[in-house]
VOGU-3710 file (C-alpha; in Angstrom, 3 decimals, decimal comma):
1> xxxxxxxxxx> 64,896/146,340/84,308  66,522/143,711/81,992  70,027/145,092/83,057  68,959/144,393/86,964  67,859/140,948/86,218  71,114/140,176/83,488  73,581/141,272/86,475  71,477/138,567/89,270  71,855/135,929/86,531  75,475/136,633/86,257
11> xxxxxxxxxx> 76,014/136,493/90,065  73,787/133,040/90,135  75,919/131,719/87,815  79,121/132,744/88,997  78,652/131,576/92,511  76,932/128,582/91,565  79,716/127,230/89,394  82,362/128,587/91,828  80,456/126,477/94,253  80,301/123,192/91,954
21> xxxxxxxxxx> 83,984/123,505/91,446  84,527/123,844/95,815  82,222/120,575/95,501  84,184/118,510/92,756  87,877/119,264/94,817  85,480/117,925/98,269  84,572/114,937/96,026  87,677/113,942/94,911  88,925/114,104/98,121  86,830/112,116/99,852
31> xxxxxxxxxx> 86,583/109,475/97,449  90,121/108,947/97,695  89,636/108,399/101,728  86,421/106,323/101,016  84,861/109,130/103,458  83,354/112,207/104,502  84,694/114,248/107,399  82,561/116,218/109,517  83,209/119,300/107,844  82,862/117,932/104,344
41> xxxxxxxxxx> 79,887/117,270/105,404  79,197/120,015/106,499  80,262/122,120/103,740  78,143/120,075/101,468  75,090/120,372/103,200  75,842/123,774/103,382  76,670/124,406/99,462  73,538/122,281/98,318  70,883/125,069/100,752  72,586/127,665/98,989
51> xxxxxxxxxx> 71,970/126,128/95,081  68,619/125,360/96,284  68,005/128,985/97,488  69,256/130,628/94,849  67,926/128,554/92,229  64,406/128,804/94,269  64,611/132,456/94,140  65,317/132,125/89,945  62,861/129,853/89,662  65,204/126,823/88,558
61> xxxxxxxxxx> 62,627/123,931/89,508  65,099/120,980/89,080  68,326/122,441/90,211  66,141/123,710/93,409  64,828/120,218/94,126  68,393/118,162/93,274  69,916/120,517/95,668  67,157/119,717/98,574  66,908/116,502/98,003  71,076/115,673/98,560
71> xxxxxxxxxx> 70,843/118,544/101,281  68,348/115,813/103,029  70,496/113,492/102,728  73,651/115,342/103,933  71,091/115,989/106,990  70,830/112,469/107,432  74,636/111,755/107,260  75,478/114,798/109,635  72,949/113,560/112,292  73,785/109,949/111,845
81> xxxxxxxxxx> 77,265/110,816/111,269  79,562/108,769/108,453  78,574/105,628/110,208  75,634/105,107/109,145  77,039/104,513/105,445  77,603/101,021/104,981  81,055/100,614/103,216  79,096/99,008/100,197  76,930/102,029/99,834  79,946/104,547/100,047
91> xxxxxxxxxx> 80,741/103,771/95,724  76,893/104,412/95,282  77,129/107,897/97,162  79,970/109,321/95,390  78,682/108,256/92,353  75,244/109,784/92,814  76,905/112,854/94,077  79,238/113,108/90,501  76,402/112,154/88,477  74,331/115,194/90,626
101> xxxxxxxxxx> 77,799/117,457/89,619  77,463/116,812/86,400  73,316/117,142/86,230  74,015/120,946/87,908  77,126/121,745/85,332  74,531/120,934/82,242  71,800/122,893/83,651  74,128/126,290/84,102  75,358/125,439/80,695  71,727/125,439/79,414
111> xxxxxxxxxx> 70,892/128,609/81,337  73,987/130,313/80,237  72,818/129,277/76,612  69,908/130,175/77,157  68,076/127,010/77,031  65,103/125,587/78,602  65,987/123,710/81,809  65,679/119,644/82,007  61,924/118,311/82,402  62,292/114,627/84,098
121> xxxxxxxxxx> 64,625/114,320/86,895  62,970/111,592/88,241  66,163/109,402/87,784  68,518/111,516/89,460  66,123/111,734/92,591  65,076/108,547/92,827  68,784/107,599/92,951  69,161/110,241/96,187  65,673/109,024/97,228  67,206/105,240/97,495
131> xxxxxxxxxx> 70,456/105,947/99,079  68,102/108,185/101,847  65,690/104,896/102,304  69,040/102,605/102,395  70,887/104,915/105,389  68,023/105,423/107,325  67,315/101,971/106,856  70,902/100,819/107,754  71,480/103,427/111,118  68,943/102,001/114,228
141> xxxxxxxxxx> 69,675/104,661/116,760  65,628/105,490/117,584  67,068/107,362/120,790  68,552/110,083/118,216  65,050/111,577/118,016  64,649/111,830/121,569  65,532/115,333/122,848  68,007/115,421/124,889  66,400/115,540/128,636  63,502/116,023/127,164
151> xxxxxxxxxx> 60,104/113,581/127,497  60,810/111,280/124,886  58,310/108,731/126,363  55,570/111,762/127,252  52,024/111,049/125,989  51,358/112,842/122,643  50,244/116,464/123,354  46,392/114,960/121,960  46,274/113,811/125,962  45,959/116,805/128,385
161> xxxxxxxxxx> 49,348/117,063/129,214  49,273/120,483/130,173  52,897/120,300/131,257  53,712/121,888/127,445  51,111/124,296/126,784  52,715/126,544/124,298  52,625/125,995/120,736  53,761/126,228/117,245  52,063/124,518/114,528  53,745/124,145/111,025
171> xxxxxxxxxx> 53,324/123,149/107,524  55,907/122,429/104,826  55,449/123,292/101,592  53,133/122,224/99,428  54,994/118,964/97,110  58,215/119,157/98,852  58,316/115,610/99,825  60,150/113,700/102,740  57,521/115,951/105,584  58,536/113,714/108,211
181> xxxxxxxxxx> 62,549/114,067/107,464  61,976/118,017/107,172  59,762/117,730/110,685  62,977/115,850/112,053  65,080/118,441/110,279  63,024/121,190/111,922  63,240/119,141/115,787  67,258/119,256/115,417  67,262/122,555/114,753  65,227/123,241/117,823
191> xxxxxxxxxx> 67,325/121,797/119,986  69,387/124,513/119,901  67,148/126,610/121,394  65,322/124,607/123,782  66,057/121,276/125,158  62,638/120,758/126,726  59,842/120,097/124,315  58,036/117,168/122,204  56,205/117,704/119,049  53,196/115,548/117,183
201> xxxxxxxxxx> 53,858/113,244/114,805  56,809/112,043/117,570  58,446/109,157/115,789  59,010/111,284/112,616  62,650/109,825/112,222  61,521/105,789/111,958  58,527/106,312/110,309  58,494/107,901/107,148  54,437/107,093/107,279  54,194/110,250/109,496
211> xxxxxxxxxx> 54,677/112,273/106,112  50,665/111,983/105,059  49,502/112,881/108,866  52,012/116,004/108,883  50,499/117,185/105,004  47,185/116,521/105,888  47,236/118,360/109,709  50,479/119,547/110,024  53,463/119,555/112,487  53,372/120,790/116,178
221> xxxxxxxxxx> 56,071/121,593/118,500  54,889/121,745/122,351  57,228/123,889/124,779  56,709/124,770/128,781  56,732/128,410/128,719  56,198/130,844/126,383  60,031/132,182/126,165  61,543/128,500/124,951  58,450/129,033/122,074  59,747/132,547/121,041
231> xxxxxxxxxx> 63,512/130,950/121,202  62,495/128,394/119,036  60,672/130,798/116,219  64,690/131,713/115,553  64,769/127,656/114,125  61,455/127,504/112,788  62,452/130,934/110,485  65,664/129,399/109,616  64,394/126,605/108,608  63,614/125,626/104,819
241> xxxxxxxxxx> 60,655/124,488/102,919  57,909/125,830/105,529  55,234/127,288/104,236  53,271/128,907/106,681  53,780/128,882/110,895  51,619/130,263/113,685  51,841/129,972/117,654  49,116/128,036/119,119  47,871/127,738/122,747  46,465/124,599/124,886
251> xxxxxxxxxx> 43,534/125,221/126,731  42,468/122,922/129,819  39,354/122,026/127,992  41,141/121,493/124,523  44,094/119,690/125,307  45,137/120,047/121,828  43,840/122,301/119,291  41,876/120,817/116,278  44,302/121,531/113,349  42,676/123,568/110,771
261> xxxxxxxxxx> 42,982/122,648/107,136  43,329/126,627/106,328  45,637/127,847/108,963  43,611/130,738/110,270  46,118/132,219/112,839  45,370/133,572/116,146  48,624/135,107/116,641  50,217/136,379/112,915  51,155/134,312/110,225  54,498/134,644/108,564
271> xxxxxxxxxx> 55,055/133,560/105,498  58,533/132,433/104,632  60,142/132,734/101,395  62,746/130,514/99,684  65,415/130,278/102,442  67,607/132,756/102,379  72,288/131,937/102,809  71,931/133,839/106,240  69,161/131,342/108,133  71,468/128,128/106,724
281> xxxxxxxxxx> 74,131/128,825/109,790  71,051/128,078/112,695  69,985/125,129/110,382  73,702/123,423/109,933  75,254/123,704/112,818  76,134/120,819/114,739  73,438/119,861/117,198  75,892/118,711/120,480  76,673/121,882/122,828  74,380/124,254/121,560
291> xxxxxxxxxx> 75,119/127,021/124,203  78,530/126,950/123,071  77,703/126,458/118,935  75,834/129,777/118,856  78,602/132,037/119,599  81,108/129,672/117,550  78,865/129,845/114,460  78,455/133,507/114,638  82,205/133,987/115,213  82,901/132,265/112,061
301> xxxxxxxxxx> 79,992/133,853/110,321  81,959/137,241/110,953  85,070/136,001/109,725  83,711/134,846/106,651  81,487/137,727/106,170  85,015/139,707/106,746  86,698/138,384/104,156  84,248/138,082/100,979  83,832/142,257/101,787  87,648/142,206/100,525
311> xxxxxxxxxx> 87,009/140,394/97,134  85,085/141,821/94,691  83,794/140,131/91,179  83,862/142,322/88,112  82,395/141,581/84,411  85,542/140,642/82,045  84,287/143,175/79,473  84,775/145,972/81,885  88,484/144,679/82,344  88,829/144,479/78,575
321> xxxxxxxxxx> 87,175/148,339/78,722  89,940/149,213/80,900  92,486/147,673/79,191  91,326/149,438/76,070  91,572/152,878/77,880  95,155/151,931/79,067  96,272/151,061/76,009  95,048/154,291/74,197  97,075/156,252/77,075  100,635/154,713/76,863
331> xxxxxxxxxx> 100,000/155,366/72,882  98,660/158,684/73,469  101,678/159,124/75,689  103,952/158,109/73,118  102,505/160,614/70,692  103,192/163,195/73,095  106,895/162,622/74,186  107,566/161,846/70,789  105,917/164,504/69,107  107,917/165,700/65,411
341> xxxxxxxxxx> 107,074/169,531/66,576  109,641/168,638/69,874  112,293/167,853/67,397  115,575/169,534/68,479  114,189/171,753/71,420  115,767/171,876/74,770  112,868/171,429/77,251  114,130/169,975/80,326  111,151/170,497/82,516  109,035/169,178/80,038
351> xxxxxxxxxx> 111,582/165,923/79,645  111,198/165,195/83,446  107,805/165,423/83,040  107,359/162,939/80,163  109,410/160,615/82,326  107,123/161,127/85,383  104,179/160,261/83,035  105,924/157,341/81,618  106,491/156,235/84,905  103,115/156,343/86,161
361> xxxxxxxxxx> 101,296/155,114/82,360  103,631/151,780/83,565  102,333/151,671/86,528  98,692/151,659/85,663  99,304/148,976/83,181  100,910/146,803/85,321  97,925/147,084/87,757  95,338/147,306/85,250  97,119/143,535/83,718  97,465/142,106/87,229
371> xxxxxxxxxx> 93,773/142,539/87,732  93,524/140,136/84,764  95,650/137,522/86,410  93,842/134,757/87,727  95,711/131,223/89,145  95,252/128,077/86,279  94,529/125,861/89,738  90,577/126,354/88,322  91,445/125,084/85,051  93,991/122,362/86,877
381> xxxxxxxxxx> 91,728/120,894/89,286  89,371/120,453/87,128  91,620/117,499/85,683  90,871/115,788/88,516  87,890/114,789/87,509  88,656/113,919/84,156  90,738/111,353/85,444  88,579/109,761/87,924  85,888/109,543/85,261  88,026/108,035/82,262
391> xxxxxxxxxx> 89,953/105,576/85,215  86,699/104,379/86,236  85,497/103,820/82,669  88,732/102,890/80,822  90,117/100,360/84,280  92,986/102,358/84,456  94,282/102,982/88,178  95,962/106,072/87,656  96,760/109,180/89,719  96,697/113,623/88,861
401> xxxxxxxxxx> 99,859/115,265/89,892  99,676/119,092/89,884  102,673/121,415/89,852  103,063/125,237/90,016  98,980/125,501/90,156  99,252/129,128/91,946  101,513/130,482/88,401  98,902/133,041/87,317  97,615/134,061/83,783  95,675/136,626/81,851
411> xxxxxxxxxx> 92,148/135,432/82,392  91,189/134,975/78,446  94,069/132,936/78,146  93,137/130,464/80,836  89,451/130,228/79,368  91,501/129,378/76,119  93,727/127,039/77,018  91,336/124,565/79,789  90,016/122,757/76,646  93,379/122,174/74,964
421> xxxxxxxxxx> 94,810/120,912/78,303  90,898/118,746/78,601  92,061/117,104/75,397  95,683/116,193/76,415  94,876/114,793/79,826  92,440/112,571/77,874  94,555/111,403/75,065  97,271/110,353/77,999  94,880/108,526/79,267  93,019/106,696/76,407
431> xxxxxxxxxx> 96,496/106,706/74,428  99,159/107,443/76,735  98,803/104,634/79,654  98,952/100,687/78,986  95,526/99,333/78,576  96,600/97,055/81,429  98,495/97,091/84,724  100,338/93,862/84,046  102,001/95,601/80,907  103,441/98,207/83,208
441> xxxxxxxxxx> 104,670/95,846/85,526  106,513/94,000/83,032  108,233/97,320/81,944  109,333/97,573/85,839  106,310/100,950/86,177  104,448/101,340/88,970  101,082/99,695/88,120  99,249/103,003/88,944  99,571/105,288/86,115  100,535/109,215/86,563
451> xxxxxxxxxx> 99,677/112,165/84,886  101,937/115,079/85,160  100,610/118,717/85,243  102,924/121,267/85,530  102,921/125,454/85,047  105,676/127,831/85,173  106,929/131,426/84,486  109,583/132,258/82,215  108,937/135,893/82,152  107,578/136,462/79,266
461> xxxxxxxxxx> 105,688/133,178/78,634  103,938/130,208/80,832  104,913/127,022/80,191  102,447/124,111/80,511  103,270/120,844/80,434  101,710/117,860/80,483  103,627/114,310/80,823  102,292/110,945/81,276  104,667/107,899/82,285  102,866/105,734/79,508
471> xxxxxxxxxx> 104,210/103,922/76,416  104,758/107,182/74,640  104,519/107,329/70,765  104,812/105,041/68,210  106,735/107,171/65,530  106,613/104,251/62,600  102,805/103,896/63,330  102,797/107,824/62,839  104,920/108,032/60,091  102,630/105,115/58,246
481> xxxxxxxxxx> 99,295/107,056/58,866  100,531/110,160/57,556  101,568/108,581/54,744  98,509/106,570/54,047  96,893/110,072/54,796  98,966/111,984/51,850  100,146/113,971/54,476  103,505/112,686/54,677  106,235/112,056/51,567  107,479/108,073/51,826
491> xxxxxxxxxx> 110,295/108,635/50,191  111,661/111,466/52,583  113,496/110,922/55,932  111,710/112,535/58,418  113,060/113,373/62,440  111,407/112,191/65,011  110,483/115,875/65,796  108,775/116,186/62,494  106,803/112,622/62,880  105,322/113,724/65,763
501> xxxxxxxxxx> 104,403/116,919/64,553  101,911/114,702/62,200  99,737/114,352/64,932  98,498/117,997/65,381  97,539/117,946/61,396  93,728/118,411/61,173  91,995/114,708/61,039  94,810/113,062/61,960  93,814/110,585/64,924  96,264/107,213/66,457
511> xxxxxxxxxx> 92,972/105,690/67,677  92,102/102,153/66,297  88,698/102,090/68,171  86,192/105,310/68,246  85,819/105,903/71,950  83,670/108,381/73,688  86,751/110,113/74,744  88,878/110,448/71,411  88,599/109,348/67,794  85,829/111,023/66,465
521> xxxxxxxxxx> 88,440/113,203/64,256  88,797/115,666/66,537  92,571/115,562/67,648  95,200/117,782/68,656  94,736/119,774/65,317  92,404/121,531/67,514  94,325/121,819/70,509  97,073/123,550/68,274  94,494/126,041/67,224  93,211/126,743/70,239
531> xxxxxxxxxx> 96,489/127,574/71,755  97,754/129,455/68,557  94,355/131,370/69,187  96,129/132,923/72,626  99,025/133,390/70,938  100,375/130,146/72,248  102,808/127,069/70,225  102,386/123,589/71,398  105,102/121,143/70,731  105,680/117,087/71,668
541> xxxxxxxxxx> 108,314/115,119/72,685  108,222/111,009/73,267  110,500/108,490/74,390  108,981/104,882/72,944  107,603/102,836/76,408  108,705/105,787/78,729  105,751/108,261/78,184  105,159/111,728/76,222  105,223/115,191/76,549  103,047/118,019/75,670
551> xxxxxxxxxx> 104,562/121,096/76,139  102,270/124,674/75,658  104,278/127,957/75,624  101,721/130,676/76,164  102,046/134,723/76,569  101,372/135,860/79,983  98,916/138,397/77,890  98,019/139,537/74,884  97,534/143,365/74,605  100,555/145,509/75,768
561> xxxxxxxxxx> 104,244/144,242/75,783  108,154/145,496/75,393  109,324/145,761/72,204  112,616/146,456/70,142  111,435/149,264/67,210  113,678/148,471/64,177  113,731/149,816/60,663  114,827/148,534/56,993  114,013/151,540/54,809  111,202/153,205/55,412
571> xxxxxxxxxx> 109,620/150,543/57,091  108,695/150,147/61,094  108,695/146,640/62,623  108,663/145,894/66,134  110,527/142,748/67,750  109,288/141,048/70,909  112,213/142,342/73,653  111,809/138,596/75,188  113,258/137,146/72,358  116,031/138,885/71,594
581> xxxxxxxxxx> 119,517/137,979/72,628  122,244/140,461/71,490  122,639/142,640/68,567  125,854/143,780/66,731  127,208/145,234/64,064  129,491/142,870/61,873  131,957/143,264/58,992  132,180/141,049/55,827  134,316/139,260/57,276  132,135/137,967/60,063
591> xxxxxxxxxx> 129,939/135,976/57,646  130,282/132,271/57,180  128,288/130,995/53,632  127,329/127,627/53,276  127,207/125,769/50,010  123,845/126,760/49,908  124,084/130,457/49,154  123,139/130,880/52,684  125,072/133,050/55,400  125,874/132,665/58,718
601> xxxxxxxxxx> 126,735/134,026/62,318  128,421/132,977/64,811  127,799/134,004/68,544  128,722/132,467/71,683  130,676/129,459/70,307  127,374/128,808/67,658  126,704/129,242/64,288  123,132/130,774/63,586  121,851/131,519/59,780  121,270/134,802/59,110
611> xxxxxxxxxx> 117,942/136,132/57,367  117,513/139,341/56,172  114,187/141,088/56,752  114,257/143,006/53,550  114,702/140,194/51,370  111,882/138,039/53,244  108,969/140,858/52,733  110,462/141,925/49,246  110,781/145,733/49,925  112,113/147,989/48,051
621> xxxxxxxxxx> 114,531/149,918/50,014  117,197/148,607/52,694  120,391/147,958/53,095  122,175/145,135/51,129  125,020/145,779/52,765  125,638/143,522/55,957  128,282/146,568/57,143  125,630/149,138/56,533  123,226/147,498/58,558  122,981/146,003/62,205
631> xxxxxxxxxx> 122,490/141,746/63,024  119,882/140,670/65,876  120,486/137,456/67,377  117,296/136,139/68,112  115,332/133,216/70,030  112,018/132,195/70,259  111,195/127,892/72,283  114,048/125,854/70,552  114,875/128,065/67,443  117,451/130,594/67,082
641> xxxxxxxxxx> 118,931/132,654/64,520  119,803/135,860/63,053  117,601/138,554/62,099  119,453/141,701/59,361  117,645/144,953/59,321  118,780/148,629/58,894  118,900/150,012/62,526  117,802/149,757/66,094  115,214/152,847/66,794  114,922/152,200/70,637
651> xxxxxxxxxx> 112,847/150,113/72,895  108,963/151,376/73,422  106,027/149,831/75,119  103,414/148,752/72,659  100,064/148,027/72,311  99,064/144,898/70,472  96,389/145,716/67,708  95,425/142,729/65,921  95,263/142,528/62,175  91,908/143,415/60,283
661> xxxxxxxxxx> 90,102/139,823/59,284  90,902/140,612/55,428  94,747/140,775/56,018  94,685/137,615/58,506  92,730/135,925/55,790  95,895/136,093/53,013  97,606/133,911/56,534  100,310/136,818/57,374  100,746/134,780/60,924  102,891/132,283/58,769
671> xxxxxxxxxx> 104,993/134,732/57,020  106,031/136,035/60,591  103,512/138,576/61,499  101,536/138,905/64,400  99,719/142,293/65,133  100,807/145,884/64,252  101,058/148,597/66,906  100,746/152,634/66,347  103,818/154,364/66,691  103,952/157,821/68,667
681> xxxxxxxxxx> 103,777/160,089/64,894  100,622/157,883/64,054  102,743/155,342/61,802  102,356/151,581/62,211  104,854/149,120/63,357  104,491/145,432/62,332  105,286/143,345/65,241  107,137/140,252/64,023  106,298/136,564/65,630  109,797/135,049/65,774
691> xxxxxxxxxx> 108,920/131,470/65,821  106,936/131,953/62,568  109,647/133,953/61,005  112,077/131,601/61,166  109,751/128,779/59,258  109,444/131,795/56,726  112,767/132,311/56,483  114,198/128,438/56,292  113,585/128,821/51,939  116,501/131,690/52,558
701> x> 119,056/129,391/53,734
//
């Protein structure tokens, strides 16, 4: 039972988070346009209806109530159109909706962490109610309440009007609030099924005080014929917040039945539980042209249904298991094909089958990798909200430009880089952009600041850049602070790159005052650590007065990669194929010695330092004579150098295995070791981290 509930909760969290992301996007676009389109109003109504229904099912009252109130608000906006929302109310409407999204997100986080939900939601509900009252007060169109072609001025059914003898008696959920508005929503929904009917009380749209009558006596709908009434029952079933309804018939001597306090049904009472997503189509159909609306809505629903069936949401842990199994298959396949028992045997059929097996394992690996790949767009879109909120709070106008948001990365990596990107965007808004528009204009810039967020593939990695056109980094101020904090030597000359590197040291913050966005001692060092955790690197470049660029280089995936096996004596090492530019056997005459005993090698008109793997790792065996081994020209990011090893053993697909915690505690990553892999014969090969290997070997030249 427990696991079933867990999977329902997972589904609820996934669906609600997805809806909130959609809502954020709609709100940001609407705020820029300063209005909601008809489609946006319908979409928000639908989102709130879904969140309300699913939260009621999960018994999360705070979420359900707030969603319910916003749904009511958007029902009014949909009926009266955005023209009813005065221009001076719109900023208040947008702010309230953004607060509501933050409230939902906070509650969802509590659900995820198993914490109790908020008890008090009065402040946000009061804001929504206040807007409802302002919008209702602002729109003076009482005619909207009258059913088209219906006897709006007809006497109330309490009088003996036997022209409408067939009734439905409706009671709303206890404590649902705003009963007059709910009654009006019900009347609008019923219009789709019957154009000619009357209701009691009749002035539900214009007179909120009718709520009390509806709570005590219920709400009546009266129709000409039993057929019209039966058709309207569908609308009643699809409407939200209805606890019960029953069919009633007026008799000549009893013009309108006396409302029963406990409705004892003449016809069977049907209790309507928490609204399901399906009936939303009935509630959210636009009121005009009811005849045309039904088939169009049905077609749209059918189309949506079809699209949904082609997608399936899978728990990430299952994909992790799949990846683990595929990894083991790759290892086992190389164990079989490279078995020492086969050495020296001529096995044509076996070799042919082994090649086919290799092809299939490659395909299997590609498919399982692609299952985990998701576009970075979801992470990028979240930054719109951060730029919007900070623009308002800091009084800086800024726009966010997104490039390459369809670029795909492994799901675990996307999750890992979301926080770093958010922190860098905040830094750009807070530190990067000039404090005033006057400063920007004086510098010959657009008064509106720009932050560019871009992503692109380079084969083995994804490059993400966050660029702002602000004032850039003051290298002298950074250096002075680094000296004060004991991070830099005051007597040493530092390059600009080294100075900018101090910004990523723990505890370093250039902000002079603590704000809610920065200056809490949590700086770029956290960004660097989070990116390093997913195997990536961070670099900063800046030009004073022009802006700053932060570049994240992230591997596409961390599970399986193509590597070149090399040997040094008895030891095996793996070099990622993507880092290898070239390899060559060289003679002693090709080596150039610098004054500090360092060795250099010329490749394509450039000279590159040589690191000897044997010396770097302190190995006992291996070649010392440069002519007996092989030199590999490597490149990682902006670093390029040569590595001297004994021999190349060949290319192989390897499964990256993390090193044990006790080995990592010796900080082996800074020595150029990133993990290990199991070879076909069961031996272990160390995977080299080409970027850090260069740093470790710098002392050698």
